[in-house]
C-alpha positions in Angstrom: 0.0 0.0 0.0 1.3 3.4 -0.9 1.2 6.4 1.3 -1.4 8.1 -0.9 -3.6 5.0 -0.7 -3.3 5.0 3.1 -4.3 8.7 3.2 -7.4 8.0 0.9 -8.4 5.1 3.2 -8.2 7.3 6.2 -10.2 10.1 4.5 -12.9 7.8 3.2 -13.1 6.0 6.6 -13.6 9.4 8.3 -16.3 10.3 5.8 -18.1 7.0 6.4 -18.0 7.6 10.1 -19.5 11.1 9.7 -22.3 9.8 7.5 -22.9 7.0 10.1 -23.1 9.5 12.9 -25.5 11.6 10.9 -27.8 8.6 10.3 -27.6 7.7 14.0 -28.5 11.2 15.1 -31.5 11.2 12.6 -32.7 7.8 13.9 -32.4 9.0 17.5 -34.5 12.0 16.8 -37.1 10.0 14.8 -37.3 6.8 16.9 -35.9 7.6 20.3 -33.0 6.3 22.3 -34.2 2.7 23.0 -34.3 1.6 19.4 -31.4 0.2 17.3 -32.8 1.6 14.0 -29.8 3.8 13.2 -27.4 0.8 13.4 -29.9 -1.4 11.5 -30.2 1.2 8.8 -26.4 1.9 8.3 -25.7 -1.9 8.2 -28.3 -2.6 5.6 -27.4 0.5 3.5 -23.8 -0.5 3.8 -24.6 -4.1 2.7 -26.5 -2.9 -0.3 -23.7 -0.5 -1.3 -21.1 -3.2 -0.8 -23.0 -5.4 -3.3 -23.3 -2.5 -5.8 -19.6 -1.7 -5.6 -18.5 -5.3 -5.8 -20.7 -5.9 -8.8 -19.6 -2.7 -10.6 -16.0 -3.1 -9.7 -15.7 -6.7 -10.9 -18.1 -6.4 -13.8 -17.8 -4.8 -17.3 -17.4 -1.3 -15.9 -14.7 -2.0 -13.4 -13.3 0.5 -11.0 -10.0 2.3 -11.3 -7.1 0.5 -9.5 -7.3 1.2 -5.8 -10.9 2.4 -5.6 -12.4 -0.8 -4.4 -10.5 -0.9 -1.1 -11.0 2.8 -0.5 -14.8 2.4 -0.9 -15.2 -0.9 0.8 -12.6 -0.9 3.5 -12.5 2.9 4.0 -15.9 4.4 3.5 -18.1 1.4 4.2 -15.8 0.3 7.0 -16.3 3.6 8.7 -20.0 3.7 7.8 -21.2 0.3 9.0 -20.8 -0.9 12.6 -20.7 -4.5 13.8 -19.7 -3.6 17.3 -22.8 -1.4 17.9 -25.0 -4.2 16.5 -23.4 -6.7 18.9 -23.8 -4.4 21.8 -27.4 -3.6 21.1 -28.1 -7.3 20.8 -26.4 -7.9 24.2 -28.4 -5.0 25.7 -31.7 -6.6 24.7 -30.5 -9.8 26.5 -29.4 -7.9 29.5 -32.8 -6.2 29.7 -34.5 -9.6 29.8 -35.7 -9.4 26.2 -34.2 -12.5 24.6 -36.9 -12.7 21.9 -36.3 -9.2 20.7 -32.5 -9.9 20.7 -33.1 -13.0 18.6 -35.3 -11.2 16.2 -32.8 -8.3 15.9 -29.8 -10.7 15.3 -31.6 -13.0 12.8 -33.4 -10.1 11.1 -30.2 -8.1 10.7 -28.2 -11.0 9.3 -30.9 -12.1 6.8 -31.7 -8.5 5.8 -28.0 -7.8 5.3 -27.7 -10.8 3.0 -30.8 -9.7 1.0 -29.3 -6.2 0.7 -26.0 -7.5 -0.6 -27.8 -9.6 -3.1 -30.0 -6.6 -4.1 -26.9 -4.4 -4.5 -25.2 -7.0 -6.7 -28.4 -7.1 -8.9 -28.6 -3.3 -9.2 -24.8 -3.2 -10.0 -25.3 -5.8 -12.7 -28.1 -3.7 -14.2 -25.8 -0.8 -14.2 -23.2 -2.6 -16.2 -21.4 -4.5 -13.4 
């Protein structure tokens, strides 16, 4: 990795983090503190975008050299958040809400897979 790639990774990761924070603040205002909707939203949006980027990057269009890691590892790495998902699942268990924890975990994983698939399909329609 070159120094310029490292700088671009850092910048794109920072931008992803800022966008995630904005979505989290919006979800907090709309849904209240006790809901994990912000984390759920960023992880599903990130999964969809991952599928689109992979499909376009590895398809007919292709991405210029070095863009895929900047977008996937940098931006989407900063945007999505596994640790918040894990903590929110744990918090439901700690609150004595195991059913809700299970629904959240299974729902997030299945929805994430569907979003990656949908992103790949959209990317293919776009020439990927």
